[in-house]
C-alpha positions as CSV (number, residue, x, y, z in Angstrom):
1,M,47.8,59.5,78.4
2,T,48.6,62.8,76.7
3,L,52.1,63.4,76.7
4,P,54.1,66.3,75.5
5,Q,55.9,65.5,72.1
6,E,59.3,65.6,73.5
7,A,58.2,63.0,75.8
8,L,57.0,60.5,73.3
9,R,60.0,61.4,71.0
10,A,62.3,60.3,74.1
11,A,60.3,57.1,74.3
12,L,60.9,56.2,70.8
13,S,64.5,56.7,71.2
14,D,65.3,53.6,73.3
15,V,64.4,49.8,73.4
16,V,60.6,49.6,72.1
17,A,59.9,46.3,73.7
18,I,57.5,44.2,71.8
19,P,55.8,41.6,74.5
20,V,54.8,38.1,73.9
21,T,51.1,37.2,74.3
22,P,51.5,34.2,76.6
23,F,48.7,31.7,76.0
24,A,46.8,29.3,78.9
25,E,46.7,25.6,78.5
26,D,43.0,26.1,77.2
27,G,44.3,28.3,74.5
28,S,43.1,31.9,76.1
29,V,45.2,34.8,76.6
30,D,46.9,33.9,80.2
31,Q,46.2,37.0,81.8
32,D,48.3,36.8,85.0
33,T,51.5,35.3,83.0
34,H,50.9,38.5,80.9
35,R,51.4,41.0,83.7
36,A,54.1,38.9,85.4
37,L,56.1,39.1,82.0
38,L,55.1,43.1,82.0
39,R,56.3,43.2,85.4
40,R,59.7,41.8,84.5
41,L,60.2,44.1,81.6
42,L,59.3,47.2,83.6
43,D,61.6,46.0,86.6
44,G,64.2,45.1,84.2
45,G,64.1,48.9,83.3
46,V,62.3,48.9,79.8
47,R,60.8,52.0,79.4
48,T,58.4,51.7,76.3
49,L,56.2,49.0,75.3
50,T,54.4,48.0,72.3
51,P,51.3,45.5,73.1
52,N,50.0,43.9,70.1
53,G,53.2,44.0,68.2
54,N,54.5,41.1,65.9
55,T,56.0,39.3,68.3
56,G,52.9,39.6,70.4
57,E,51.1,37.6,67.7
58,F,48.8,40.5,66.5
59,Y,47.5,39.0,63.5
60,A,46.7,35.7,65.6
61,L,44.9,37.7,68.1
62,T,41.2,38.3,67.7
63,P,39.6,41.7,67.8
64,Q,38.7,41.4,71.7
65,E,41.9,39.7,72.6
66,R,43.9,42.8,71.3
67,R,41.6,45.1,73.1
68,L,42.2,42.6,76.3
69,V,46.0,42.7,75.6
70,T,46.0,46.8,75.3
71,E,44.1,46.8,78.8
72,L,46.0,44.5,80.8
73,T,49.3,46.3,79.5
74,L,48.1,50.1,80.6
75,A,46.8,48.4,83.7
76,E,50.0,47.0,84.5
77,V,52.2,49.6,83.5
78,A,50.3,52.6,85.7
79,G,52.5,55.1,84.7
80,R,55.7,53.3,84.6
81,A,56.4,53.3,81.0
82,V,55.0,54.9,77.8
83,V,52.8,52.4,76.1
84,L,52.6,52.4,72.2
85,V,49.8,50.0,70.9
86,G,49.6,48.1,67.8
87,V,47.1,49.0,65.7
88,G,46.2,47.7,62.2
89,H,43.7,45.8,59.5
90,D,40.8,47.8,57.8
91,V,40.6,51.6,58.3
92,P,37.5,51.3,60.8
93,T,39.1,48.4,62.5
94,A,42.5,50.5,62.9
95,I,40.7,53.7,63.9
96,G,38.6,51.8,66.6
97,A,41.4,50.2,68.0
98,A,43.3,53.5,68.3
99,R,40.6,55.4,69.9
100,H,40.5,52.6,72.4
101,A,43.7,52.7,73.2
102,R,43.7,56.4,73.7
103,D,40.8,55.8,75.9
104,V,42.3,53.3,78.2
105,G,45.4,55.5,78.8
106,A,47.8,54.7,75.7
107,A,50.2,57.9,74.6
108,M,51.5,56.3,71.3
109,V,49.7,53.7,68.5
110,M,51.7,52.0,66.2
111,V,50.1,51.3,62.5
112,H,51.2,47.9,61.3
113,Q,52.0,47.8,57.6
114,P,49.0,47.4,55.4
115,V,48.3,43.5,54.6
116,H,46.5,44.2,51.3
117,P,48.1,43.0,48.4
118,Y,47.9,46.2,46.4
119,V,49.2,49.1,48.2
120,A,49.4,52.3,46.2
121,A,52.1,54.9,47.5
122,G,49.2,57.6,47.7
123,G,46.8,54.9,49.4
124,W,49.5,54.3,51.7
125,V,49.5,57.9,52.5
126,D,45.6,58.1,52.9
127,Y,45.4,55.0,55.4
128,H,47.9,56.3,57.6
129,R,46.5,59.6,57.7
130,A,42.9,58.7,58.2
131,I,44.2,56.7,61.5
132,A,46.1,59.5,62.4
133,D,43.5,62.5,62.0
134,A,41.2,60.1,64.0
135,V,43.1,60.2,67.2
136,P,45.0,63.7,67.1
137,E,46.0,63.6,70.9
138,L,48.1,60.4,70.1
139,G,51.6,60.3,68.6
140,V,51.5,58.0,65.4
141,V,54.0,55.6,64.3
142,P,54.0,53.8,60.7
143,Y,55.3,50.5,60.5
144,I,57.5,50.5,57.2
145,R,58.5,47.0,55.7
146,N,57.8,48.3,52.2
147,A,61.0,49.2,50.2
148,G,58.7,50.5,47.4
149,L,57.8,53.6,49.4
150,A,59.8,56.9,49.0
151,G,60.7,58.9,51.9
152,R,58.4,61.8,49.9
153,H,55.4,59.9,50.9
154,L,56.4,59.8,54.5
155,A,56.8,63.6,54.3
156,A,53.1,64.1,53.0
157,L,52.2,62.4,55.8
158,G,54.2,64.0,58.2
159,E,53.3,67.4,56.5
160,A,49.8,66.5,57.0
161,C,49.9,65.1,60.3
162,P,51.9,66.6,63.2
163,N,51.1,63.7,65.4
164,V,53.1,61.2,63.1
165,I,56.1,61.7,65.1
166,G,58.1,58.3,64.6
167,V,58.8,55.3,62.0
168,K,59.5,51.9,62.8
169,Y,61.7,51.2,60.0
170,A,62.1,47.8,59.1
171,V,63.0,47.3,55.5
172,P,66.7,45.2,56.0
173,D,69.0,47.4,53.9
174,A,70.8,49.9,55.8
175,A,71.9,52.2,52.6
176,H,68.0,51.9,51.7
177,F,67.3,53.6,55.2
178,A,69.9,56.2,55.4
179,A,68.6,57.6,51.9
180,F,64.7,57.0,52.8
181,A,65.0,59.0,56.3
182,R,67.0,61.8,54.8
183,D,64.4,62.2,51.8
184,A,61.6,62.2,54.6
185,G,62.9,64.6,57.0
186,L,66.1,63.0,59.5
187,D,65.0,65.8,62.1
188,R,61.0,65.2,61.6
189,F,60.6,62.0,62.7
190,V,62.3,59.5,65.4
191,W,63.4,56.6,63.6
192,V,63.4,53.5,65.2
193,A,65.1,50.5,64.0
194,G,62.5,48.1,63.4
195,L,64.7,45.0,63.0
196,A,65.8,45.0,66.3
197,E,69.4,44.6,67.9
198,P,70.8,42.9,64.9
199,Y,70.2,45.9,62.7
200,A,70.6,48.3,65.5
201,P,74.1,49.3,65.1
202,S,74.1,49.8,61.2
203,Y,70.7,51.7,61.6
204,F,72.3,53.6,64.4
205,S,75.1,54.8,62.3
206,A,72.5,56.3,59.9
207,G,70.5,58.3,62.0
208,A,67.9,55.8,64.4
209,T,68.1,56.7,67.7
210,G,65.7,53.5,69.1
211,F,65.0,49.9,68.4
212,T,62.5,47.5,68.8
213,S,63.2,44.3,70.5
214,G,61.7,40.9,70.9
215,L,64.9,39.7,72.6
216,V,64.0,41.7,75.6
217,N,61.4,39.8,76.7
218,V,64.1,37.0,77.5
219,A,66.9,39.4,78.5
220,P,66.5,43.1,78.9
221,T,70.0,43.5,80.3
222,M,71.4,43.1,77.0
223,S,69.0,44.9,75.1
224,L,69.6,48.1,77.3
225,T,73.4,47.6,77.1
226,M,73.5,47.8,73.4
227,I,71.3,50.9,73.7
228,E,73.6,52.7,76.1
229,A,76.6,51.7,73.8
230,L,74.8,53.2,70.8
231,R,74.1,56.3,72.5
232,A,77.5,56.7,73.6
233,G,78.8,55.6,70.1
234,D,80.7,52.9,71.2
235,Y,80.1,50.4,68.4
236,P,82.6,47.8,69.7
237,A,80.8,47.4,72.7
238,A,77.5,47.3,70.9
239,M,78.4,45.0,68.6
240,R,79.9,42.8,71.8
241,V,76.0,42.2,72.3
242,W,75.4,41.7,69.0
243,E,78.0,38.7,69.0
244,R,76.4,36.8,72.2
245,I,72.8,37.4,70.8
246,R,73.4,36.3,67.0
247,R,72.9,32.8,66.9
248,F,69.6,33.4,68.9
249,E,68.3,36.1,66.3
250,E,69.5,33.7,63.6
251,L,67.2,31.1,65.0
252,R,64.4,33.6,64.9
253,A,65.1,34.9,61.4
254,V,65.1,31.4,59.8
255,D,62.5,30.8,56.8
256,S,61.8,34.5,56.5
257,S,61.5,35.0,60.0
258,A,58.8,32.0,60.5
259,N,60.2,31.5,64.4
260,N,60.1,35.1,65.3
261,V,58.0,34.3,68.0
262,T,58.3,30.7,68.9
263,V,62.2,31.0,69.4
264,V,61.4,34.0,72.2
265,K,58.6,31.9,73.4
266,E,60.9,28.9,73.6
267,A,63.5,30.9,75.7
268,L,61.1,32.4,78.3
269,A,59.8,28.6,78.5
270,V,63.4,27.4,79.4
271,L,63.1,30.1,82.2
272,G,59.8,28.7,83.5
273,L,58.1,32.3,82.9
274,C,55.4,30.8,80.2
275,R,54.4,28.5,78.0
276,R,55.5,27.6,74.6
277,D,52.3,28.0,72.8
278,V,52.0,29.9,69.8
279,R,49.2,30.3,67.4
280,S,49.0,29.3,63.5
281,P,50.4,30.1,61.3
282,S,53.8,30.2,63.7
283,R,54.5,26.8,65.2
284,L,56.4,25.2,67.8
285,L,60.3,24.3,67.1
286,E,61.3,21.0,66.1
287,D,63.4,19.4,69.0
288,P,67.1,20.1,67.9
289,E,66.3,23.7,67.5
290,R,64.7,23.5,70.8
291,A,67.7,22.2,72.4
292,E,69.8,25.1,70.7
293,V,67.7,27.6,72.4
294,A,67.8,26.2,76.0
295,T,71.5,26.0,75.2
296,I,71.6,29.7,74.3
297,V,69.6,30.7,77.5
298,K,71.5,28.5,80.0
299,E,74.7,29.9,79.0
300,W,73.4,33.7,79.1
301,G,72.1,32.9,82.4
302,A,75.5,31.8,83.7
303,V,76.9,35.0,82.6
304,A,74.4,37.4,84.0
305,G,73.6,35.4,87.3
306,W,70.0,34.4,86.3
307,D,68.4,31.2,87.6
308,A,68.0,29.4,84.0
């Protein structure tokens, strides 16, 4: 899907949902449940989706499954949202995935952080430039988790590749983000707070206009309420949402975010929406954490009127 840059930039200045990938009892991708979860997001008001994100267990999926997830998402969305497909791994694999995303109707790709143990700053630019040059029709969004990168490196990438339009920034340091964004070009890129709702208020204060979310799989209204408050500059209202979701997000962040996906799927299982299964190296929660997630979700449901 070819959209004008203005539409793509608007889609990034929003709640960028990272859908889970549900698994069937036999361990395969549960296609019907996947589409049902996507419909729930769309019906809840979400308008930007990232299949094959980290909360979708990108690194635990096979290449065939990543293509399947992309295709299922585009088929279910059917024009109701902008789709930003996660791609990555080696350059040929990332290019192949980006071209597949383009061919099935995606408007943008998010390039996962390189997992190579030795990442030169210039090599980071080269990596992303190769992918962006291969799909000039698509918007390209680097996912930055490397605090060693400087804003000038992103600026160089943006100068070479006009289709690099946004950044998912996930270094947990708001002051570093503020400096990085200004060195790279605050107005040149759309800045997406890549550490989701817990960091969104501080990153918005420094120039972000969108944030990613795994929580949105469970409670779309909370994520959408927060971004509306942030757009209005109503930080007390945003922080009221922050307080309600705090413990849930703390559970996800345990052990360097080892439970990022597990807690979200546990919550969805409490709601009867999908199985709690995750793939290694993630693992299921212990009973005390499962009980705490159930309590949180039921408290949210009592407020929101869900059938939890």
